C-alpha positions as CSV (number, residue, x, y, z in Angstrom):
1,M,-32.5,-24.1,-18.0
2,P,-31.1,-21.7,-15.4
3,N,-33.6,-19.6,-13.4
4,F,-33.7,-15.9,-13.6
5,I,-31.5,-15.3,-10.6
6,D,-28.8,-17.7,-11.9
7,Q,-29.0,-15.9,-15.3
8,M,-28.5,-12.5,-13.7
9,E,-25.5,-13.8,-11.6
10,G,-23.9,-15.2,-14.8
11,R,-24.3,-11.9,-16.5
12,V,-22.7,-10.1,-13.5
13,F,-19.8,-12.5,-13.6
14,D,-19.3,-12.0,-17.4
15,A,-19.6,-8.2,-17.1
16,Q,-17.1,-8.0,-14.3
17,I,-14.6,-10.3,-16.0
18,A,-14.9,-8.2,-19.2
19,K,-14.3,-5.0,-17.2
20,L,-11.3,-6.4,-15.3
21,T,-9.8,-7.7,-18.5
22,R,-10.2,-4.3,-20.0
23,V,-8.6,-2.3,-17.2
24,T,-5.7,-4.7,-16.5
25,G,-4.9,-5.8,-20.1
26,K,-4.9,-9.4,-18.9
27,T,-6.7,-12.2,-20.6
28,P,-7.6,-14.8,-17.9
29,N,-8.8,-18.3,-18.1
30,V,-12.5,-17.5,-17.6
31,A,-13.6,-21.1,-17.1
32,F,-11.1,-21.4,-14.2
33,L,-12.1,-18.1,-12.6
34,R,-15.8,-19.1,-12.9
35,E,-15.2,-22.4,-11.1
36,M,-13.2,-20.6,-8.4
37,Y,-15.9,-17.9,-8.0
38,Y,-18.6,-20.5,-7.2
39,R,-16.3,-22.3,-4.8
40,V,-15.3,-19.1,-3.0
41,K,-19.0,-18.2,-2.7
42,E,-19.6,-21.4,-0.8
43,Q,-16.5,-21.0,1.3
44,Y,-17.5,-17.4,2.1
45,A,-20.8,-18.6,3.5
46,Q,-19.0,-21.2,5.6
47,E,-16.5,-18.6,6.9
48,L,-19.3,-16.4,8.0
49,E,-20.9,-19.3,9.8
50,N,-17.6,-20.3,11.5
51,R,-17.2,-16.8,12.9
52,K,-20.9,-16.5,13.8
53,I,-21.3,-13.4,11.7
54,R,-25.0,-12.7,10.9
55,L,-25.4,-10.2,8.0
56,R,-28.0,-7.5,7.9
57,A,-29.7,-6.7,4.6
58,L,-27.3,-5.5,1.9
59,D,-24.3,-6.3,4.1
60,G,-23.1,-9.3,2.1
61,A,-20.2,-9.0,-0.3
62,R,-21.5,-8.1,-3.8
63,L,-21.1,-10.6,-6.6
64,D,-18.8,-8.3,-8.6
65,E,-16.6,-7.8,-5.5
66,I,-16.2,-11.6,-5.1
67,V,-15.2,-11.9,-8.8
68,A,-12.6,-9.1,-8.4
69,Y,-11.1,-10.7,-5.3
70,V,-10.7,-14.0,-7.2
71,F,-9.4,-12.3,-10.3
72,Y,-6.7,-10.2,-8.6
73,Y,-5.6,-13.0,-6.2
74,H,-5.0,-15.2,-9.2
75,A,-3.2,-12.4,-11.1
76,F,-1.0,-11.7,-8.1
77,H,0.2,-15.2,-7.9
78,T,0.6,-16.0,-11.6
79,S,1.2,-12.8,-13.6
80,H,5.0,-13.3,-13.5
81,L,4.8,-16.9,-14.8
82,P,4.8,-18.3,-18.3
83,P,1.4,-19.4,-19.8
84,E,2.2,-23.1,-19.7
85,L,3.1,-22.9,-16.0
86,I,0.0,-20.9,-15.2
87,S,-2.1,-23.6,-16.9
88,R,-0.5,-26.3,-14.9
89,I,-1.0,-24.4,-11.6
90,E,-4.7,-23.8,-12.4
91,G,-5.1,-27.6,-12.6
92,E,-3.6,-28.2,-9.2
93,E,-6.1,-28.8,-6.4
94,K,-3.6,-27.6,-3.8
95,Y,-3.5,-24.1,-5.4
96,R,-7.2,-24.1,-6.0
97,A,-8.0,-24.9,-2.4
98,M,-5.5,-22.2,-1.2
99,L,-7.1,-19.6,-3.5
100,V,-10.6,-20.5,-2.3
101,Q,-9.7,-20.4,1.4
102,D,-7.6,-17.3,1.2
103,V,-10.1,-15.3,-0.8
104,A,-13.0,-16.3,1.4
105,V,-11.1,-15.2,4.5
106,Y,-10.1,-11.9,2.8
107,I,-13.7,-11.1,2.0
108,V,-15.0,-11.9,5.5
109,I,-12.3,-9.9,7.3
110,N,-12.2,-6.9,4.9
111,E,-15.9,-6.6,4.4
112,H,-17.4,-7.6,7.7
113,L,-14.8,-7.2,10.5
114,N,-13.7,-3.7,9.6
115,V,-14.7,-0.7,11.7
116,E,-17.8,1.1,10.2
117,K,-17.1,4.8,9.9
118,F,-19.9,7.3,10.3
119,S,-20.4,10.2,7.9
120,N,-23.3,12.6,7.2
121,T,-22.6,12.5,3.5
122,S,-21.5,10.1,0.8
123,A,-20.2,9.9,-2.8
124,Y,-23.8,10.1,-3.9
125,S,-24.6,13.4,-2.0
126,P,-25.0,16.4,-4.4
127,E,-22.1,18.3,-3.0
128,I,-19.7,15.4,-3.4
129,A,-21.1,14.3,-6.7
130,A,-20.8,17.8,-8.1
131,Y,-17.1,18.0,-7.1
132,N,-16.4,14.6,-8.7
133,M,-18.3,15.6,-11.8
134,A,-16.2,18.8,-12.2
135,C,-13.0,16.9,-11.7
136,S,-14.0,14.0,-14.0
137,Y,-15.0,16.4,-16.8
138,S,-11.8,18.4,-16.4
139,L,-9.8,15.2,-16.6
140,F,-11.7,14.3,-19.8
141,I,-10.9,17.7,-21.3
142,L,-7.2,17.6,-20.3
143,G,-7.0,14.1,-21.7
144,S,-8.2,15.3,-25.1
145,F,-5.2,17.7,-25.4
146,S,-2.4,16.4,-27.6
147,G,0.8,17.9,-29.1
148,Q,4.5,17.9,-29.2
149,D,5.1,20.8,-26.8
150,R,7.0,19.1,-24.0
151,R,6.4,21.9,-21.5
152,M,2.7,22.0,-22.0
153,N,2.4,18.2,-21.9
154,G,4.3,18.2,-18.6
155,I,2.0,20.9,-17.1
156,N,-1.0,18.9,-18.4
157,N,0.2,15.8,-16.6
158,L,0.7,17.7,-13.3
159,F,-2.8,19.2,-13.5
160,K,-4.2,15.7,-14.1
161,K,-2.4,14.4,-11.1
162,A,-3.7,17.2,-9.0
163,L,-7.3,16.6,-10.2
164,V,-7.0,12.9,-9.4
165,T,-5.8,13.8,-5.9
166,V,-8.7,16.2,-5.5
167,K,-11.1,13.4,-6.3
168,S,-9.4,11.1,-3.8
169,V,-9.5,13.8,-1.0
170,I,-13.2,14.3,-1.7
171,N,-14.0,10.6,-1.6
172,L,-12.0,10.1,1.6
173,L,-14.0,12.9,3.3
174,A,-17.3,11.5,2.0
175,A,-16.3,8.1,3.5
176,G,-15.5,9.6,6.9
177,N,-11.7,9.3,6.6
178,S,-10.9,12.9,7.5
179,C,-7.3,12.2,8.7
180,D,-6.4,10.4,5.5
181,A,-7.9,13.2,3.5
182,V,-5.7,15.8,5.3
183,I,-2.6,13.7,4.6
184,L,-3.5,13.5,0.9
185,W,-4.4,17.3,0.9
186,R,-0.7,18.0,1.8
187,H,0.3,16.1,-1.4
188,L,-2.1,18.3,-3.3
189,H,-0.5,21.4,-1.8
190,E,2.9,20.1,-2.9
191,L,1.6,19.7,-6.5
192,E,0.3,23.3,-6.3
193,C,3.7,24.5,-5.3
194,V,5.4,22.6,-8.1
195,L,2.9,24.0,-10.6
196,I,3.4,27.6,-9.4
197,T,7.2,27.2,-9.5
198,L,7.4,25.7,-12.9
199,N,5.0,28.2,-14.4
200,T,6.9,31.2,-13.0
201,K,10.5,30.1,-13.6
202,G,12.5,29.7,-16.8
203,E,12.6,26.8,-19.2
204,E,15.9,25.4,-17.7
205,L,14.2,24.6,-14.3
206,F,11.2,23.0,-16.0
207,F,13.3,20.7,-18.2
208,F,15.5,19.9,-15.2
209,F,12.4,18.8,-13.2
210,F,11.1,16.7,-16.1
């Protein structure tokens, strides 16, 4: 019988696969991904040792992140193929070994060799969380609107794009990426100009735009 830690790991794997299946609309071969997950975990530890990387507490890649790396790597390489070919590829050791090696290296480099940015706030800080909450609730309300009015639907979509952009700007600032946030803020300003123009001009301009 699996111990408690193994049971929790299995639940994390199942929950992440269910989430990724839901958000991508893809139905993967779970048994294949599970096997690759455990092999990637072993190779990940080996890659850390090869590069003499010693992890501090909480610095290791999360289990759900490893599952996501495996899921999207496999989806990238096979989503354009017919099911019978995907099944054949999943059985080839050459492909399996390539997936395990590539994903383990991706994780090590992306999660442990990147430059750590310093910030005096985070997505969990009240000021950031409050902004995100306001944007998320506004997106929820806008998403509940429905109708056949083409103009209102178009304006609604632009407002939703603007709110998603606001959330991205906030999260970039919270992560210490101020330069990236400024670049994205310019896109937000462009959306503002489009909204002002479309709401102050006639129907002809609006329908030309959409």
